[in-house]
Structure formats: C-alpha cells, structure tokens
C-alpha positions as a Markdown table, in Angstrom:
| # | Residue | x | y | z |
|---|---|---|---|---|
| 1 | Met | -38.1 | 27.1 | 83.7 |
| 2 | Ile | -40.0 | 24.9 | 86.2 |
| 3 | Pro | -38.3 | 25.1 | 89.6 |
| 4 | Ile | -36.1 | 22.2 | 90.6 |
| 5 | Arg | -37.8 | 21.8 | 93.9 |
| 6 | Tyr | -40.8 | 20.5 | 91.9 |
| 7 | Asn | -38.7 | 17.6 | 90.7 |
| 8 | Leu | -37.3 | 17.0 | 94.1 |
| 9 | Arg | -40.7 | 16.9 | 95.7 |
| 10 | Ser | -41.9 | 14.5 | 93.0 |
| 11 | Leu | -38.9 | 12.1 | 93.6 |
| 12 | Ala | -39.7 | 12.2 | 97.4 |
| 13 | Val | -43.3 | 11.3 | 96.8 |
| 14 | Arg | -42.5 | 8.3 | 94.6 |
| 15 | Lys | -40.0 | 6.8 | 97.1 |
| 16 | Arg | -40.3 | 3.1 | 96.0 |
| 17 | Thr | -40.0 | 3.6 | 92.2 |
| 18 | Thr | -37.3 | 6.2 | 92.7 |
| 19 | Ala | -35.3 | 3.8 | 95.0 |
| 20 | Ala | -35.7 | 0.9 | 92.6 |
| 21 | Thr | -34.3 | 3.0 | 89.7 |
| 22 | Val | -31.5 | 4.4 | 91.8 |
| 23 | Leu | -30.4 | 0.9 | 92.9 |
| 24 | Gly | -30.6 | -0.4 | 89.3 |
| 25 | Ile | -28.3 | 2.4 | 88.0 |
| 26 | Ala | -26.1 | 2.1 | 91.1 |
| 27 | Leu | -25.5 | -1.6 | 90.2 |
| 28 | Val | -24.5 | -0.7 | 86.7 |
| 29 | Val | -22.1 | 2.1 | 87.9 |
| 30 | Phe | -20.6 | -0.3 | 90.4 |
| 31 | Val | -19.8 | -2.9 | 87.8 |
| 32 | Leu | -18.5 | -0.3 | 85.4 |
| 33 | Ala | -16.3 | 1.5 | 87.9 |
| 34 | Ser | -15.1 | -1.7 | 89.5 |
| 35 | Ser | -14.0 | -3.2 | 86.1 |
| 36 | Leu | -12.2 | 0.0 | 85.2 |
| 37 | Met | -10.5 | 0.1 | 88.7 |
| 38 | Leu | -9.4 | -3.5 | 88.3 |
| 39 | Ala | -7.9 | -2.8 | 84.9 |
| 40 | Ala | -6.2 | 0.3 | 86.3 |
| 41 | Gly | -4.9 | -1.9 | 89.2 |
| 42 | Val | -3.5 | -4.4 | 86.6 |
| 43 | Arg | -1.6 | -1.6 | 84.9 |
| 44 | Asp | -0.5 | 0.0 | 88.1 |
| 45 | Thr | 0.7 | -3.2 | 89.8 |
| 46 | Leu | 2.7 | -4.4 | 86.8 |
| 47 | Gly | 3.9 | -0.9 | 85.9 |
| 48 | Arg | 5.3 | -0.5 | 89.4 |
| 49 | Gly | 7.6 | -3.4 | 88.7 |
| 50 | Gly | 9.5 | -1.4 | 86.1 |
| 51 | Arg | 11.9 | 1.4 | 86.2 |
| 52 | Glu | 13.1 | 3.6 | 83.4 |
| 53 | Asp | 16.7 | 3.3 | 84.5 |
| 54 | Val | 16.8 | -0.5 | 84.4 |
| 55 | Gly | 17.6 | -2.4 | 81.2 |
| 56 | Phe | 15.7 | -5.6 | 80.5 |
| 57 | Val | 17.1 | -8.0 | 77.9 |
| 58 | Val | 15.3 | -11.1 | 76.5 |
| 59 | Arg | 15.6 | -13.2 | 73.4 |
| 60 | Lys | 14.5 | -11.6 | 70.1 |
| 61 | Gly | 10.8 | -12.0 | 69.5 |
| 62 | Ser | 10.0 | -13.2 | 73.0 |
| 63 | Glu | 6.8 | -11.8 | 74.5 |
| 64 | Asn | 7.8 | -12.8 | 78.1 |
| 65 | Glu | 10.5 | -14.3 | 80.2 |
| 66 | Leu | 9.0 | -17.8 | 80.1 |
| 67 | Ser | 9.4 | -18.0 | 76.4 |
| 68 | Ser | 12.9 | -16.4 | 76.4 |
| 69 | Ile | 16.1 | -18.4 | 76.3 |
| 70 | Val | 19.3 | -16.4 | 76.7 |
| 71 | Pro | 22.7 | -18.1 | 76.7 |
| 72 | Thr | 24.8 | -17.4 | 79.8 |
| 73 | Thr | 27.7 | -16.4 | 77.5 |
| 74 | Lys | 25.7 | -13.2 | 76.7 |
| 75 | Val | 25.8 | -11.9 | 80.2 |
| 76 | Pro | 29.4 | -10.5 | 80.2 |
| 77 | Leu | 28.7 | -8.8 | 76.9 |
| 78 | Val | 25.5 | -7.2 | 78.1 |
| 79 | Leu | 27.1 | -6.0 | 81.3 |
| 80 | Ala | 29.9 | -4.4 | 79.2 |
| 81 | Ala | 27.5 | -2.5 | 77.1 |
| 82 | Pro | 27.6 | 1.3 | 77.4 |
| 83 | Gly | 25.3 | 2.9 | 80.0 |
| 84 | Val | 25.5 | 0.1 | 82.6 |
| 85 | Arg | 26.2 | 1.4 | 86.0 |
| 86 | Asn | 29.3 | 0.1 | 87.9 |
| 87 | Gly | 29.3 | -0.6 | 91.6 |
| 88 | Pro | 32.2 | -1.5 | 93.9 |
| 89 | Ala | 32.1 | -5.1 | 92.7 |
| 90 | Gly | 31.7 | -4.2 | 89.0 |
| 91 | Pro | 28.7 | -3.8 | 86.7 |
| 92 | Ile | 25.3 | -4.0 | 88.5 |
| 93 | Gly | 23.1 | -6.6 | 87.1 |
| 94 | Gly | 23.0 | -10.2 | 86.0 |
| 95 | Gly | 21.0 | -13.0 | 84.5 |
| 96 | Glu | 17.7 | -14.3 | 85.9 |
| 97 | Val | 15.6 | -17.4 | 85.2 |
| 98 | Val | 11.9 | -17.9 | 85.8 |
| 99 | Ser | 9.7 | -21.0 | 86.0 |
| 100 | Ile | 6.2 | -21.9 | 87.1 |
| 101 | Ile | 5.5 | -23.9 | 90.3 |
| 102 | Met | 2.2 | -25.3 | 91.6 |
| 103 | Val | 0.9 | -24.2 | 94.9 |
| 104 | Glu | -2.2 | -25.3 | 96.8 |
| 105 | Lys | -5.0 | -22.7 | 97.2 |
| 106 | Leu | -6.5 | -22.0 | 100.6 |
| 107 | Gly | -10.2 | -22.5 | 101.2 |
| 108 | Ala | -12.8 | -25.2 | 101.0 |
| 109 | Asp | -12.5 | -25.6 | 97.3 |
| 110 | Gly | -8.8 | -26.2 | 97.4 |
| 111 | Gly | -7.2 | -26.9 | 94.1 |
| 112 | Glu | -3.9 | -25.7 | 92.8 |
| 113 | Ser | -2.6 | -22.6 | 91.0 |
| 114 | Asn | 0.5 | -21.4 | 89.3 |
| 115 | Val | 3.0 | -19.1 | 90.9 |
| 116 | Gln | 6.1 | -17.7 | 89.3 |
| 117 | Leu | 9.5 | -18.8 | 90.7 |
| 118 | Arg | 12.4 | -16.4 | 90.0 |
| 119 | Gly | 16.0 | -17.3 | 90.3 |
| 120 | Leu | 18.2 | -14.3 | 90.8 |
| 121 | Leu | 21.4 | -13.0 | 92.3 |
| 122 | Leu | 20.4 | -12.8 | 96.0 |
| 123 | Asp | 23.2 | -10.4 | 96.9 |
| 124 | Gln | 21.4 | -7.9 | 94.6 |
| 125 | Leu | 18.0 | -8.5 | 96.2 |
| 126 | Leu | 17.9 | -5.3 | 98.3 |
| 127 | Ala | 19.7 | -3.3 | 95.6 |
| 128 | Arg | 16.7 | -3.8 | 93.2 |
| 129 | Gly | 14.3 | -2.0 | 95.6 |
| 130 | Ala | 13.0 | -5.1 | 97.5 |
| 131 | Thr | 12.6 | -5.0 | 101.2 |
| 132 | Ile | 12.4 | -7.9 | 103.6 |
| 133 | Val | 9.4 | -7.2 | 105.8 |
| 134 | Glu | 9.3 | -10.5 | 107.7 |
| 135 | Gly | 11.9 | -13.1 | 108.4 |
| 136 | Arg | 15.2 | -12.7 | 106.6 |
| 137 | Ala | 16.7 | -12.8 | 103.1 |
| 138 | Pro | 17.5 | -16.3 | 101.7 |
| 139 | Ala | 21.2 | -17.2 | 101.9 |
| 140 | Pro | 23.0 | -17.4 | 98.5 |
| 141 | Gly | 23.8 | -20.9 | 97.4 |
| 142 | Thr | 21.0 | -22.5 | 99.5 |
| 143 | Glu | 17.5 | -23.7 | 98.7 |
| 144 | Glu | 16.0 | -21.0 | 101.0 |
| 145 | Val | 13.4 | -18.8 | 99.3 |
| 146 | Ala | 11.5 | -15.6 | 100.0 |
| 147 | Val | 7.9 | -15.0 | 98.9 |
| 148 | Gly | 6.2 | -11.8 | 97.8 |
| 149 | Ala | 4.0 | -10.0 | 100.2 |
| 150 | Ala | 1.0 | -10.2 | 97.8 |
| 151 | Ile | 0.9 | -14.0 | 97.9 |
| 152 | Ala | 2.2 | -14.6 | 101.4 |
| 153 | Gly | -0.7 | -16.2 | 103.3 |
| 154 | Arg | -2.9 | -16.5 | 100.3 |
| 155 | Phe | -1.8 | -20.0 | 99.4 |
| 156 | Arg | -1.2 | -23.0 | 101.7 |
| 157 | Gly | 2.3 | -22.9 | 103.2 |
| 158 | Leu | 3.4 | -19.6 | 101.7 |
| 159 | Ala | 4.6 | -18.0 | 104.9 |
| 160 | Val | 7.7 | -17.8 | 106.9 |
| 161 | Gly | 8.4 | -21.2 | 108.3 |
| 162 | Gly | 6.5 | -22.9 | 105.6 |
| 163 | Thr | 7.8 | -24.7 | 102.5 |
| 164 | Val | 7.3 | -24.5 | 98.7 |
| 165 | Ser | 7.9 | -27.5 | 96.4 |
| 166 | Ala | 10.0 | -26.3 | 93.5 |
| 167 | Arg | 9.9 | -29.9 | 92.4 |
| 168 | Lys | 7.7 | -32.8 | 93.7 |
| 169 | Gly | 8.9 | -34.3 | 97.0 |
| 170 | His | 11.6 | -31.6 | 97.4 |
| 171 | Pro | 10.3 | -28.8 | 99.6 |
| 172 | Trp | 12.3 | -25.6 | 99.9 |
| 173 | Pro | 12.1 | -23.6 | 103.2 |
| 174 | Ile | 10.5 | -20.1 | 103.2 |
| 175 | Val | 12.7 | -17.8 | 105.4 |
| 176 | Gly | 11.4 | -14.4 | 104.4 |
| 177 | Val | 8.6 | -12.2 | 103.0 |
| 178 | Phe | 9.5 | -9.3 | 100.7 |
| 179 | Glu | 7.8 | -6.2 | 99.4 |
| 180 | Ala | 8.7 | -4.6 | 96.0 |
| 181 | Asn | 6.8 | -1.3 | 95.9 |
| 182 | Gly | 3.5 | -3.0 | 95.3 |
| 183 | Ser | 4.7 | -4.4 | 92.0 |
| 184 | Gly | 4.0 | -7.7 | 90.2 |
| 185 | Tyr | 7.2 | -9.0 | 91.7 |
| 186 | Glu | 5.3 | -9.3 | 95.0 |
| 187 | Ser | 3.4 | -12.2 | 93.4 |
| 188 | Glu | 6.6 | -14.2 | 92.9 |
| 189 | Val | 8.8 | -16.6 | 94.9 |
| 190 | Trp | 12.5 | -15.7 | 94.8 |
| 191 | Ala | 15.4 | -18.1 | 95.2 |
| 192 | Asp | 19.1 | -18.3 | 94.4 |
| 193 | Leu | 19.9 | -18.2 | 90.7 |
| 194 | Asp | 22.3 | -21.1 | 90.6 |
| 195 | Val | 20.0 | -23.3 | 92.7 |
| 196 | Val | 17.0 | -22.7 | 90.4 |
| 197 | Arg | 19.1 | -23.3 | 87.3 |
| 198 | Gln | 20.3 | -26.5 | 88.7 |
| 199 | Met | 16.8 | -27.6 | 89.6 |
| 200 | Leu | 15.6 | -26.8 | 86.1 |
| 201 | Gly | 18.6 | -28.3 | 84.3 |
| 202 | Arg | 19.4 | -24.9 | 82.7 |
| 203 | Arg | 23.1 | -24.6 | 83.5 |
| 204 | Thr | 23.9 | -22.7 | 80.3 |
| 205 | Thr | 20.7 | -20.6 | 79.7 |
| 206 | Leu | 18.8 | -17.9 | 81.4 |
| 207 | Ser | 15.4 | -16.3 | 80.9 |
| 208 | Ser | 16.5 | -12.6 | 81.0 |
| 209 | Ile | 19.3 | -10.2 | 81.9 |
| 210 | Arg | 18.5 | -7.3 | 84.1 |
| 211 | Val | 21.0 | -4.4 | 84.5 |
| 212 | Gln | 21.1 | -1.1 | 86.4 |
| 213 | Leu | 21.7 | 1.8 | 84.0 |
| 214 | Glu | 23.6 | 5.0 | 84.9 |
| 215 | Ser | 20.3 | 6.9 | 84.2 |
| 216 | Ala | 17.2 | 6.7 | 82.1 |
| 217 | Asp | 18.9 | 8.7 | 79.4 |
| 218 | Ala | 21.6 | 6.0 | 79.1 |
| 219 | Phe | 19.1 | 3.5 | 77.8 |
| 220 | Ala | 19.3 | 4.6 | 74.1 |
| 221 | Ala | 23.0 | 3.8 | 73.9 |
| 222 | Phe | 22.5 | 0.5 | 75.8 |
| 223 | Glu | 19.6 | -0.6 | 73.6 |
| 224 | Lys | 21.6 | 0.2 | 70.4 |
| 225 | Ala | 24.6 | -1.9 | 71.6 |
| 226 | Val | 22.5 | -4.9 | 72.7 |
| 227 | Glu | 20.4 | -5.1 | 69.6 |
| 228 | Glu | 23.0 | -4.1 | 66.9 |
| 229 | Asp | 26.1 | -5.9 | 68.3 |
| 230 | Pro | 26.2 | -9.2 | 66.3 |
| 231 | Arg | 27.8 | -10.9 | 69.3 |
| 232 | Ile | 24.7 | -10.2 | 71.5 |
| 233 | Gly | 21.7 | -10.0 | 69.1 |
| 234 | Leu | 19.0 | -9.7 | 71.8 |
| 235 | Asp | 16.0 | -7.5 | 72.4 |
| 236 | Ala | 16.5 | -4.6 | 74.9 |
| 237 | Met | 13.8 | -2.6 | 76.6 |
| 238 | Thr | 13.4 | -0.7 | 79.9 |
| 239 | Glu | 12.0 | -2.7 | 82.7 |
| 240 | Lys | 9.0 | -0.4 | 82.8 |
| 241 | Glu | 8.3 | -1.1 | 79.2 |
| 242 | Tyr | 8.5 | -4.8 | 79.7 |
| 243 | Trp | 6.0 | -4.8 | 82.5 |
| 244 | Leu | 3.6 | -2.5 | 80.8 |
| 245 | Lys | 3.6 | -4.9 | 77.8 |
| 246 | Ala | 2.9 | -7.7 | 80.2 |
| 247 | Ser | -0.1 | -5.9 | 81.5 |
| 248 | Gln | -1.7 | -5.0 | 78.2 |
| 249 | Met | -3.5 | -8.2 | 77.4 |
| 250 | Leu | -4.9 | -8.8 | 80.9 |
| 251 | Ala | -5.9 | -5.2 | 81.3 |
| 252 | Leu | -7.7 | -5.3 | 77.9 |
| 253 | Phe | -9.5 | -8.6 | 78.9 |
| 254 | Val | -10.7 | -7.1 | 82.2 |
| 255 | Thr | -11.9 | -3.9 | 80.5 |
| 256 | Val | -13.7 | -5.7 | 77.7 |
| 257 | Leu | -15.3 | -8.2 | 80.0 |
| 258 | Gly | -16.4 | -5.4 | 82.4 |
| 259 | Ser | -17.7 | -3.3 | 79.5 |
| 260 | Val | -19.8 | -6.2 | 78.0 |
| 261 | Ile | -21.4 | -6.9 | 81.4 |
| 262 | Thr | -22.0 | -3.1 | 82.0 |
| 263 | Phe | -23.6 | -2.8 | 78.5 |
| 264 | Phe | -26.2 | -5.4 | 79.3 |
| 265 | Phe | -26.8 | -4.1 | 82.8 |
| 266 | Ser | -27.1 | -0.6 | 81.5 |
| 267 | Leu | -29.9 | -1.6 | 79.1 |
| 268 | Gly | -31.8 | -3.0 | 82.1 |
| 269 | Ala | -31.1 | 0.2 | 84.0 |
| 270 | Met | -32.3 | 2.4 | 81.2 |
| 271 | Ile | -35.4 | 0.4 | 80.7 |
| 272 | Gly | -36.1 | 0.7 | 84.5 |
| 273 | Ala | -35.6 | 4.5 | 84.3 |
| 274 | Met | -37.9 | 4.6 | 81.3 |
| 275 | Ile | -40.6 | 2.6 | 83.1 |
| 276 | Thr | -40.3 | 4.8 | 86.1 |
| 277 | Met | -40.6 | 8.0 | 84.1 |
| 278 | Tyr | -43.5 | 6.7 | 82.0 |
| 279 | Ala | -45.3 | 5.9 | 85.3 |
| 280 | Ala | -44.5 | 9.4 | 86.5 |
| 281 | Val | -46.0 | 11.0 | 83.4 |
| 282 | Ala | -49.1 | 8.8 | 83.6 |
| 283 | Asn | -49.7 | 9.7 | 87.3 |
| 284 | Arg | -48.9 | 13.4 | 86.9 |
| 285 | Ser | -50.8 | 14.2 | 83.7 |
| 286 | Arg | -53.0 | 16.7 | 85.5 |
| 287 | Glu | -49.9 | 18.4 | 87.0 |
| 288 | Val | -48.4 | 18.6 | 83.5 |
| 289 | Gly | -51.7 | 20.1 | 82.2 |
| 290 | Val | -51.7 | 22.7 | 85.0 |
| 291 | Leu | -48.0 | 23.6 | 84.3 |
| 292 | Arg | -48.9 | 24.1 | 80.6 |
| 293 | Ala | -52.0 | 26.2 | 81.6 |
| 294 | Met | -49.7 | 28.3 | 83.8 |
| 295 | Gly | -47.7 | 29.2 | 80.8 |
| 296 | Phe | -44.8 | 26.8 | 80.9 |
| 297 | Ser | -43.7 | 25.8 | 77.5 |
| 298 | Arg | -43.3 | 22.3 | 76.1 |
| 299 | Ser | -39.5 | 22.6 | 76.2 |
| 300 | Ser | -39.7 | 23.6 | 79.9 |
| 301 | Val | -41.7 | 20.4 | 80.6 |
| 302 | Leu | -39.3 | 18.3 | 78.6 |
| 303 | Ile | -36.3 | 19.7 | 80.4 |
| 304 | Ser | -38.0 | 19.3 | 83.8 |
| 305 | Phe | -38.7 | 15.6 | 83.3 |
| 306 | Leu | -35.2 | 15.0 | 81.8 |
| 307 | Leu | -33.7 | 16.8 | 84.8 |
| 308 | Glu | -35.7 | 14.6 | 87.1 |
| 309 | Ser | -34.5 | 11.5 | 85.3 |
| 310 | Ala | -30.9 | 12.8 | 85.5 |
| 311 | Leu | -31.2 | 13.4 | 89.2 |
| 312 | Val | -32.3 | 9.8 | 89.8 |
| 313 | Ala | -29.4 | 8.6 | 87.7 |
| 314 | Leu | -26.9 | 10.8 | 89.5 |
| 315 | Leu | -28.1 | 9.5 | 92.9 |
| 316 | Gly | -27.6 | 6.0 | 91.5 |
| 317 | Gly | -24.2 | 6.9 | 90.2 |
| 318 | Leu | -23.0 | 8.3 | 93.5 |
| 319 | Leu | -24.2 | 5.2 | 95.3 |
| 320 | Gly | -22.5 | 2.9 | 92.8 |
| 321 | Ser | -19.3 | 4.9 | 92.9 |
| 322 | Leu | -19.1 | 4.8 | 96.7 |
| 323 | Gly | -19.5 | 1.0 | 96.5 |
| 324 | Ala | -16.8 | 0.8 | 93.9 |
| 325 | Leu | -14.5 | 2.9 | 96.0 |
| 326 | Ala | -14.9 | 0.5 | 98.8 |
| 327 | Met | -13.4 | -2.2 | 96.5 |
| 328 | Gly | -10.1 | -0.3 | 96.9 |
| 329 | Ala | -9.4 | -2.3 | 100.0 |
| 330 | Val | -9.9 | -5.6 | 98.2 |
| 331 | Arg | -7.1 | -7.8 | 96.7 |
| 332 | Phe | -8.0 | -9.8 | 93.7 |
| 333 | Ser | -5.9 | -12.6 | 92.1 |
| 334 | Val | -6.1 | -13.6 | 88.5 |
| 335 | Leu | -4.1 | -15.5 | 86.0 |
| 336 | Asn | -1.7 | -13.3 | 84.1 |
| 337 | Phe | -1.7 | -14.3 | 80.5 |
| 338 | Ala | 1.8 | -13.1 | 80.0 |
| 339 | Thr | 3.3 | -15.3 | 82.7 |
| 340 | Phe | 0.6 | -18.0 | 83.0 |
| 341 | Ser | 0.8 | -17.6 | 86.8 |
| 342 | Glu | -1.4 | -16.1 | 89.5 |
| 343 | Ile | -0.8 | -12.4 | 90.2 |
| 344 | Val | -2.5 | -10.3 | 92.9 |
| 345 | Phe | -3.9 | -6.9 | 92.2 |
| 346 | Arg | -5.7 | -4.2 | 94.1 |
| 347 | Phe | -8.7 | -2.2 | 92.7 |
| 348 | Thr | -7.1 | 1.2 | 91.9 |
| 349 | Pro | -9.6 | 4.1 | 92.1 |
| 350 | Thr | -8.8 | 7.2 | 90.2 |
| 351 | Leu | -10.7 | 10.5 | 89.9 |
| 352 | Gly | -11.1 | 10.0 | 86.2 |
| 353 | Ile | -12.8 | 6.6 | 86.7 |
| 354 | Val | -15.2 | 8.1 | 89.3 |
| 355 | Ile | -16.1 | 11.1 | 87.0 |
| 356 | Gly | -16.5 | 8.8 | 84.0 |
| 357 | Ala | -18.8 | 6.5 | 86.0 |
| 358 | Leu | -21.0 | 9.5 | 87.1 |
| 359 | Ile | -21.2 | 10.8 | 83.5 |
| 360 | Ala | -22.2 | 7.3 | 82.3 |
| 361 | Ala | -24.9 | 7.3 | 85.0 |
| 362 | Val | -26.3 | 10.6 | 83.9 |
| 363 | Val | -26.3 | 9.6 | 80.3 |
| 364 | Met | -28.2 | 6.4 | 81.1 |
| 365 | Gly | -30.7 | 8.6 | 83.0 |
| 366 | Leu | -31.1 | 11.0 | 80.1 |
| 367 | Leu | -31.5 | 8.2 | 77.5 |
| 368 | Gly | -34.0 | 6.3 | 79.7 |
| 369 | Gly | -36.0 | 9.5 | 80.5 |
| 370 | Phe | -36.1 | 11.1 | 77.0 |
| 371 | Phe | -39.1 | 9.4 | 75.5 |
| 372 | Pro | -41.3 | 9.7 | 78.7 |
| 373 | Ala | -40.2 | 13.4 | 78.9 |
| 374 | Trp | -41.1 | 13.9 | 75.2 |
| 375 | Arg | -44.5 | 12.3 | 75.8 |
| 376 | Ala | -45.1 | 14.6 | 78.8 |
| 377 | Ala | -44.2 | 17.7 | 76.7 |
| 378 | Arg | -46.5 | 16.6 | 73.9 |
| 379 | Leu | -49.6 | 16.1 | 76.1 |
| 380 | Pro | -52.5 | 18.3 | 75.0 |
| 381 | Val | -53.3 | 20.8 | 77.8 |
| 382 | Val | -57.0 | 20.0 | 78.0 |
| 383 | Asp | -56.6 | 16.2 | 77.9 |
| 384 | Ala | -53.8 | 16.4 | 80.5 |
| 385 | Ile | -56.0 | 18.4 | 82.9 |
| 386 | Arg | -58.8 | 15.9 | 82.5 |
| 387 | Gly | -56.3 | 13.1 | 83.3 |
| 388 | Glu | -56.9 | 11.4 | 79.9 |
C-alpha cells in the first residue's frame, strides 16, 4: 500500500484546489444536515406536545382540531369514560376550541401571519404542564391571554403588556408568557374557553376534548369506550399520537425539499471533486509512473487516489457538519400545514444526522474520485514517467 502521508503531502501542496473542493462538499453537507435537523426539530417540537397518558378526542375523520366539531354534550360522556383520572374536583379534562388569528410580523417587510388561538379551561393551565415564565396566568372569565414563549417577541405586540386582536378592533390584553416543555403549544395564544367560544359564536361546539388518563395503559379502555359507545362516536388517540400525525406532512415536506436541493448541490460537489482529482492525475503522472516502477500495483494506485478523494470529502463533511451544528441555536418559523398557522422550531442535531452527513460526504468523494483514480491506475508506466 502507498503510505497515507503521500496523500496528505499531495493535498497540502494543492492548497487552492483542495480548499475549493472541501468548501463545495461542505456546502452540500451543510444543506443536507440542516434540512434533516429541521425535520427532526419539527418532529421533536410537535412530539413534545403530546403525552401517552393524555387522551385526545376529535370528530371522526378529522385530521386536525381546526376541522373538528365536537358537540359540548359529548364532554360529560367522555369524562365519564373508563381510564379518566379523577381529581379533587372530579374528572381532569375538558373541551377546547381553536381558531386562527392574524398577527403582524416584525421587520421591515412587515406583513401578517397566522397564529393559533386556543380556548381552554384556564384553571387547568398549570396542571397540563405549562409554566408561566413572565407575567401571570390569565384570569378565568376575562379576555386576558397568555402567549407561548416561542412566539413571544417574534410578532408585533406579542409580549406582556401588549395586545392581540382576536377580532378586528377588539384587542385582548396579554398578561403572561408560558412555556410548555418546548412543544408546539408554545407557538399558540391561550385564552379562557368560554370567552373564545363566545367570540367565535360556538356556544354549543368544541374543537377537541382533552383528558388526563390514570396511566398510559388506561388508554386502550378509554379509546374503546369513546369510539364504540354510540352516544359518543368520536375518534380517540393519545395526545402524542395526535401531535406526531400533525408533524408528518411538514417534516416530509422539509425533508424532501432539503433532499432535492442536496441532490443538485451534490452533483456539483462530485463534479468539483472529479475535476480536482483529474487535475491531480495530470500533474502527477510522473509520480504515478515512479510509484508503478517501484513495484506498487495498479490497485494500490487506485486505492491511494480514492483515499485522497475521500480525505478531501471528509474534511468538507466535518466543516459542513460543524456549520450545521451551529444552526442548533437558531429558531425557525414555518407554516404548519396541519394547523395553517405559524409554528416555531429549533434545528435539532442528533448523532445519527451528523454520522449520516459524514457518510454522504465520503460517498460523494469516492464517486467523484473514482474515474480519475481509475485513469491514474491504468496509466502505462513508461508514458507516465515521460509525463505523456
């Protein structure tokens, strides 16, 4: 085998072409890893909103809460289903209603975007895992609202002391900011259930019913009762299952879009690696001839040039991965197709994504370097020494 230090010296001598190829592959890896991290962030953010020990009930066939209409008469029946946990005041849970409100974006471009408004039982706000991190909780029966930490400050007026217009010309005061374990709930505005229903004119209907179960194992009995009882006739799922379904389309869109962009970028990177290695073969034909004259086989030359191409690609992969990891501190808002409202995500780096990106980089290097390496291995010894 040809010593690796030969390849390292060669890369050091060809600084400019090596750097250009490294940067090209780094860009591809950055795009690939970032898109995968964003898709993972979508699934992680929405998945955090769900728990296995919480039952989520919507109208049969509804894909999301916005398209779900549940009569208020169903609430007592659902709360009486087996597996629902009882607290000091009775079964823990109740109906919720969601809607979309328009908020003004910050920045020079301005414009408006959708944010989801959720009406819920405010006395259960803290019981569902939310924490007020600024200001205070809204008072039940009032038009006070709390905004999620993910959107607080990202839109004009969405901060404690500001207002949000649930309907035109009727601002509601913002009294608090809440966190909900980094979930999609943090991209919502929460208000009193009865106040929101009155504003929407939905006095007899809800969007969903959310209940606390005795345990995750109690869900099977709860689901059977909700779906098979002719008096109820609704769809039941765990809250985690609901949010994971809500993330599928958006995560798929981000992944496919990132993969398409990465594919075209990778073609350019492989062409760049191929050009670099062809130039290396042309400039080092005498070296190749000397190596062959010293007894190194064609396979050794082939492996040596492939290794050199893989090293360049690995350097680019490491650089691109480091850039993608830095995106972990960035928040990114997109329109969630399931709710038709803005939701804020973080890029979520995982070990699997980083390893996959590095493997992709090495594969690009090997593919881009194969034909130049094959040409180097097939050079006749005499012609190579002559530099022909």
